SEKE-972640 format. One record per residue (C-alpha): x, y, z; residue number from 1. Coordinates in nm, 2 decimals, m for minus. Example, Ala and Ser with C-alpha at 12.3 -4.5 7.8 and 13.67 -1.06 7.14 Angstrom:
<rs>
@x 1.23 y m0.45 z 0.78 resi 1
@x 1.37 y m0.11 z 0.71 resi 2
</rs>
This chain:
<rs>
@x 1.62 y m1.38 z m1.81 resi 1
@x 1.65 y m1.01 z m1.96 resi 2
@x 1.32 y m1.00 z m2.07 resi 3
@x 1.15 y m1.03 z m1.74 resi 4
@x 1.38 y m0.73 z m1.64 resi 5
@x 1.29 y m0.51 z m1.93 resi 6
@x 0.94 y m0.58 z m1.84 resi 7
@x 0.97 y m0.49 z m1.45 resi 8
@x 1.12 y m0.19 z m1.62 resi 9
@x 0.92 y m0.08 z m1.82 resi 10
@x 0.58 y m0.10 z m1.54 resi 11
@x 0.78 y 0.09 z m1.36 resi 12
@x 0.86 y 0.36 z m1.60 resi 13
@x 0.49 y 0.32 z m1.74 resi 14
@x 0.39 y 0.37 z m1.36 resi 15
@x 0.61 y 0.72 z m1.35 resi 16
@x 0.44 y 0.83 z m1.67 resi 17
@x 0.05 y 0.77 z m1.57 resi 18
@x 0.05 y 0.80 z m1.24 resi 19
@x 0.30 y 1.07 z m1.07 resi 20
@x 0.14 y 1.37 z m0.99 resi 21
@x 0.25 y 1.71 z m1.14 resi 22
@x 0.49 y 2.01 z m0.98 resi 23
@x 0.27 y 2.09 z m0.70 resi 24
@x 0.25 y 2.41 z m0.45 resi 25
@x 0.17 y 2.30 z m0.06 resi 26
@x m0.15 y 2.50 z 0.00 resi 27
@x m0.13 y 2.80 z 0.28 resi 28
@x 0.00 y 2.72 z 0.62 resi 29
@x 0.05 y 2.35 z 0.52 resi 30
@x 0.33 y 2.24 z 0.68 resi 31
@x 0.41 y 1.86 z 0.63 resi 32
@x 0.74 y 1.83 z 0.65 resi 33
@x 0.97 y 1.86 z 0.98 resi 34
@x 1.29 y 2.02 z 0.96 resi 35
@x 1.27 y 1.98 z 0.56 resi 36
@x 1.32 y 1.67 z 0.60 resi 37
@x 1.08 y 1.35 z 0.70 resi 38
@x 0.70 y 1.40 z 0.74 resi 39
@x 0.50 y 1.28 z 1.04 resi 40
@x 0.12 y 1.25 z 1.07 resi 41
@x m0.07 y 1.47 z 1.36 resi 42
@x m0.43 y 1.28 z 1.24 resi 43
@x m0.38 y 0.97 z 1.33 resi 44
@x m0.29 y 0.77 z 1.69 resi 45
@x m0.18 y 0.42 z 1.70 resi 46
@x m0.18 y 0.40 z 2.08 resi 47
@x m0.45 y 0.12 z 2.11 resi 48
@x m0.37 y m0.04 z 1.77 resi 49
@x m0.29 y m0.33 z 1.94 resi 50
@x m0.60 y m0.38 z 2.09 resi 51
@x m0.76 y m0.33 z 1.76 resi 52
@x m0.88 y 0.06 z 1.77 resi 53
@x m0.72 y 0.31 z 1.57 resi 54
@x m0.80 y 0.68 z 1.65 resi 55
@x m0.78 y 0.94 z 1.35 resi 56
@x m0.93 y 1.31 z 1.26 resi 57
@x m1.12 y 1.17 z 0.95 resi 58
@x m1.38 y 1.42 z 0.82 resi 59
@x m1.26 y 1.71 z 1.03 resi 60
@x m1.28 y 1.53 z 1.38 resi 61
@x m1.12 y 1.27 z 1.57 resi 62
@x m1.30 y 0.95 z 1.57 resi 63
@x m1.25 y 0.56 z 1.65 resi 64
@x m1.27 y 0.29 z 1.44 resi 65
@x m1.22 y m0.07 z 1.48 resi 66
@x m0.91 y m0.24 z 1.29 resi 67
@x m1.11 y m0.51 z 1.07 resi 68
@x m1.01 y m0.84 z 0.90 resi 69
@x m1.01 y m0.87 z 0.55 resi 70
@x m1.26 y m1.10 z 0.44 resi 71
@x m1.22 y m1.50 z 0.38 resi 72
@x m1.32 y m1.43 z m0.03 resi 73
@x m1.10 y m1.16 z m0.06 resi 74
@x m0.82 y m1.34 z 0.06 resi 75
@x m0.87 y m1.66 z m0.16 resi 76
@x m0.88 y m1.38 z m0.48 resi 77
@x m0.61 y m1.19 z m0.39 resi 78
@x m0.38 y m1.47 z m0.29 resi 79
@x m0.50 y m1.69 z m0.58 resi 80
@x m0.45 y m1.40 z m0.84 resi 81
@x m0.09 y m1.30 z m0.72 resi 82
@x 0.03 y m1.62 z m0.79 resi 83
@x m0.14 y m1.66 z m1.12 resi 84
@x 0.04 y m1.34 z m1.24 resi 85
@x 0.40 y m1.46 z m1.09 resi 86
@x 0.35 y m1.79 z m1.28 resi 87
@x 0.27 y m1.61 z m1.59 resi 88
@x 0.58 y m1.39 z m1.53 resi 89
@x 0.77 y m1.69 z m1.48 resi 90
@x 0.62 y m1.81 z m1.88 resi 91
@x 0.77 y m1.45 z m1.96 resi 92
@x 0.40 y m1.33 z m2.04 resi 93
@x 0.33 y m0.96 z m1.97 resi 94
@x 0.12 y m0.88 z m1.64 resi 95
@x m0.20 y m0.75 z m1.65 resi 96
@x m0.29 y m0.43 z m1.44 resi 97
@x m0.61 y m0.56 z m1.30 resi 98
@x m0.58 y m0.76 z m1.02 resi 99
@x m0.50 y m0.71 z m0.66 resi 100
@x m0.12 y m0.58 z m0.71 resi 101
@x m0.32 y m0.22 z m0.84 resi 102
@x m0.53 y m0.13 z m0.60 resi 103
@x m0.70 y 0.25 z m0.67 resi 104
@x m0.65 y 0.47 z m0.39 resi 105
@x m0.90 y 0.74 z m0.36 resi 106
@x m0.83 y 1.03 z m0.08 resi 107
@x m0.97 y 1.38 z m0.03 resi 108
@x m0.90 y 1.64 z 0.24 resi 109
@x m0.61 y 1.90 z 0.05 resi 110
@x m0.67 y 2.12 z m0.23 resi 111
@x m0.37 y 2.14 z m0.47 resi 112
@x m0.34 y 2.52 z m0.60 resi 113
@x m0.43 y 2.32 z m0.93 resi 114
@x m0.74 y 2.24 z m0.86 resi 115
@x m1.06 y 2.38 z m0.72 resi 116
@x m1.15 y 2.01 z m0.56 resi 117
@x m0.97 y 1.81 z m0.30 resi 118
@x m1.06 y 1.43 z m0.48 resi 119
@x m0.77 y 1.24 z m0.62 resi 120
@x m0.75 y 0.90 z m0.70 resi 121
@x m0.43 y 0.70 z m0.82 resi 122
@x m0.30 y 0.36 z m0.88 resi 123
@x m0.12 y 0.23 z m0.64 resi 124
@x 0.09 y m0.08 z m0.59 resi 125
@x m0.04 y m0.29 z m0.30 resi 126
@x 0.08 y m0.53 z m0.09 resi 127
@x 0.08 y m0.73 z 0.20 resi 128
@x 0.27 y m0.72 z 0.57 resi 129
@x 0.40 y m1.03 z 0.78 resi 130
@x 0.23 y m1.02 z 1.11 resi 131
@x 0.46 y m0.85 z 1.39 resi 132
@x 0.66 y m1.16 z 1.50 resi 133
@x 0.74 y m1.29 z 1.16 resi 134
@x 0.83 y m0.97 z 0.97 resi 135
@x 1.22 y m1.06 z 1.16 resi 136
@x 1.22 y m1.37 z 0.99 resi 137
@x 1.12 y m1.25 z 0.63 resi 138
@x 1.34 y m0.94 z 0.68 resi 139
@x 1.63 y m1.18 z 0.68 resi 140
@x 1.51 y m1.40 z 0.36 resi 141
@x 1.50 y m1.12 z 0.17 resi 142
@x 1.84 y m1.00 z 0.23 resi 143
@x 2.01 y m1.29 z 0.26 resi 144
@x 1.85 y m1.35 z m0.11 resi 145
@x 1.90 y m1.01 z m0.28 resi 146
@x 2.10 y m1.16 z m0.56 resi 147
@x 1.93 y m1.42 z m0.64 resi 148
@x 1.82 y m1.55 z m0.94 resi 149
@x 1.44 y m1.36 z m1.06 resi 150
@x 1.29 y m1.79 z m1.03 resi 151
@x 1.43 y m1.78 z m0.72 resi 152
@x 1.26 y m1.48 z m0.60 resi 153
@x 0.95 y m1.58 z m0.77 resi 154
@x 0.93 y m1.89 z m0.64 resi 155
@x 0.98 y m1.74 z m0.30 resi 156
@x 0.74 y m1.50 z m0.32 resi 157
@x 0.45 y m1.79 z m0.46 resi 158
@x 0.55 y m2.00 z m0.17 resi 159
@x 0.47 y m1.69 z 0.07 resi 160
@x 0.17 y m1.62 z m0.11 resi 161
@x 0.05 y m2.01 z m0.07 resi 162
@x 0.20 y m2.23 z 0.15 resi 163
@x 0.27 y m1.95 z 0.39 resi 164
@x 0.00 y m1.74 z 0.39 resi 165
@x m0.07 y m1.76 z 0.75 resi 166
@x 0.24 y m1.50 z 0.78 resi 167
@x 0.04 y m1.24 z 0.65 resi 168
@x m0.16 y m0.97 z 0.84 resi 169
@x m0.50 y m1.00 z 0.69 resi 170
@x m0.58 y m0.64 z 0.86 resi 171
@x m0.35 y m0.45 z 0.64 resi 172
@x m0.25 y m0.32 z 0.29 resi 173
@x 0.06 y m0.14 z 0.24 resi 174
@x 0.22 y 0.03 z m0.05 resi 175
@x 0.46 y 0.33 z m0.13 resi 176
@x 0.50 y 0.67 z m0.16 resi 177
@x 0.75 y 0.65 z m0.43 resi 178
@x 0.76 y 1.03 z m0.54 resi 179
@x 0.67 y 1.22 z m0.20 resi 180
@x 0.99 y 1.40 z m0.08 resi 181
@x 1.04 y 1.75 z 0.07 resi 182
@x 1.07 y 1.90 z m0.28 resi 183
@x 0.77 y 1.71 z m0.44 resi 184
@x 0.46 y 1.56 z m0.27 resi 185
@x 0.17 y 1.36 z m0.50 resi 186
@x m0.19 y 1.48 z m0.42 resi 187
@x m0.27 y 1.15 z m0.25 resi 188
@x 0.03 y 1.19 z 0.01 resi 189
@x m0.11 y 1.58 z 0.06 resi 190
@x m0.46 y 1.43 z 0.06 resi 191
@x m0.39 y 1.13 z 0.33 resi 192
@x m0.12 y 1.38 z 0.55 resi 193
@x m0.51 y 1.64 z 0.60 resi 194
@x m0.72 y 1.33 z 0.63 resi 195
@x m0.65 y 0.99 z 0.67 resi 196
@x m0.93 y 0.79 z 0.54 resi 197
@x m0.95 y 0.63 z 0.19 resi 198
@x m1.09 y 0.40 z m0.01 resi 199
@x m0.91 y 0.13 z m0.22 resi 200
@x m1.07 y m0.03 z m0.55 resi 201
@x m0.95 y m0.33 z m0.71 resi 202
@x m1.06 y m0.40 z m1.08 resi 203
@x m1.13 y m0.72 z m1.13 resi 204
@x m1.41 y m1.01 z m1.11 resi 205
@x m1.50 y m1.06 z m0.82 resi 206
@x m1.41 y m0.67 z m0.75 resi 207
@x m1.35 y m0.52 z m0.39 resi 208
@x m1.37 y m0.24 z m0.23 resi 209
@x m1.13 y m0.15 z 0.10 resi 210
@x m1.20 y 0.13 z 0.32 resi 211
@x m0.89 y 0.23 z 0.52 resi 212
@x m0.70 y 0.45 z 0.77 resi 213
@x m0.39 y 0.56 z 0.63 resi 214
@x m0.06 y 0.55 z 0.86 resi 215
@x 0.25 y 0.70 z 0.68 resi 216
@x 0.57 y 0.59 z 0.77 resi 217
@x 0.88 y 0.83 z 0.65 resi 218
@x 1.23 y 0.67 z 0.70 resi 219
@x 1.40 y 0.98 z 0.71 resi 220
@x 1.22 y 1.04 z 1.05 resi 221
@x 1.43 y 0.98 z 1.33 resi 222
@x 1.20 y 0.87 z 1.61 resi 223
@x 1.09 y 0.54 z 1.44 resi 224
@x 1.06 y 0.27 z 1.65 resi 225
@x 1.21 y m0.07 z 1.64 resi 226
@x 0.89 y m0.22 z 1.44 resi 227
@x 0.81 y 0.07 z 1.22 resi 228
@x 1.17 y 0.08 z 1.10 resi 229
@x 1.12 y m0.31 z 1.02 resi 230
@x 0.82 y m0.20 z 0.82 resi 231
@x 1.01 y 0.02 z 0.63 resi 232
@x 1.29 y m0.19 z 0.54 resi 233
@x 1.06 y m0.51 z 0.46 resi 234
@x 0.78 y m0.28 z 0.20 resi 235
@x 1.08 y m0.09 z 0.02 resi 236
@x 1.26 y m0.44 z 0.02 resi 237
@x 0.97 y m0.65 z m0.16 resi 238
@x 0.90 y m0.40 z m0.41 resi 239
@x 1.35 y m0.36 z m0.47 resi 240
@x 1.32 y m0.78 z m0.45 resi 241
@x 1.11 y m0.77 z m0.79 resi 242
@x 1.18 y m0.41 z m0.92 resi 243
@x 1.56 y m0.40 z m0.84 resi 244
@x 1.73 y m0.14 z m0.60 resi 245
@x 1.57 y 0.15 z m0.56 resi 246
@x 1.78 y 0.55 z m0.52 resi 247
@x 1.65 y 0.57 z m0.20 resi 248
@x 1.40 y 0.44 z 0.06 resi 249
@x 1.07 y 0.56 z 0.03 resi 250
@x 0.76 y 0.66 z 0.25 resi 251
@x 0.51 y 0.37 z 0.33 resi 252
@x 0.17 y 0.40 z 0.35 resi 253
@x 0.00 y 0.14 z 0.60 resi 254
@x m0.36 y 0.08 z 0.50 resi 255
@x m0.54 y m0.01 z 0.82 resi 256
@x m0.87 y m0.18 z 0.74 resi 257
@x m1.21 y m0.08 z 0.88 resi 258
@x m1.42 y m0.19 z 0.59 resi 259
@x m1.46 y m0.41 z 0.32 resi 260
@x m1.72 y m0.40 z 0.06 resi 261
@x m1.80 y m0.65 z m0.24 resi 262
@x m1.82 y m0.45 z m0.56 resi 263
@x m1.89 y m0.73 z m0.76 resi 264
@x m2.18 y m0.74 z m1.06 resi 265
@x m2.48 y m0.94 z m0.97 resi 266
@x m2.59 y m1.00 z m0.65 resi 267
@x m2.32 y m0.82 z m0.43 resi 268
@x m2.34 y m0.47 z m0.62 resi 269
@x m2.15 y m0.28 z m0.31 resi 270
@x m2.25 y m0.48 z m0.02 resi 271
@x m2.08 y m0.42 z 0.31 resi 272
@x m1.93 y m0.77 z 0.35 resi 273
@x m1.68 y m0.64 z 0.69 resi 274
@x m1.77 y m0.60 z 0.95 resi 275
@x m2.06 y m0.76 z 0.85 resi 276
@x m2.42 y m0.64 z 0.82 resi 277
@x m2.65 y m0.73 z 1.14 resi 278
</rs>
């Protein structure tokens, strides 16, 4: 058990060393923090998200995007590999960095003072949100088993990705902006606050690219809806469930799927599979 905790801690430390941005200066005129306490986007409109449409300011103009479902082959690959990784951890095997947990998020839009371009790419830990009508139940389960043994937690996650997979929302991926706060912002955060469109690539065979519109939810925003508060609790809770309690709640990134490409070598080679080509 101690070895499992050590592995988890090592992964966290490695991710800090490899993926955290350096101290940055905000571009002139940028106002990403309100009252110096929390962020709130002004480049995304979710009023029609319940009807399957998301409006966002992408590449300098407001556009409507249809929210899509992840492809069946993506879901099969993703959940199968997650369960395989958890089974390996139960055997005290070191998890790999490839696969569905590590999504490479490419973003653009905000040029930091330390670069001549706005392009950025960063590896983020990815996961699923539950369907809205299931999030409350799963939150209760997380809270009630926080102090359970690691084996229990691993089995709970495997059951969620297997027998209870229908509880997962296949129109989204989620992650955390672990380091973004008023006195420090990653380049990914700055770009997403400027232009919310991103490309997420997963390194594996098969390989997938998910294009998405990013919604950032700050736990310190006083005007969060009840559902948004549940999302903050769930995504931070899943992270802490495995890695241990964090010192603070982090900003949640919800990636609303708008396109999926199959980047596998061979016949696919970057073919768009969602929405299907005519």
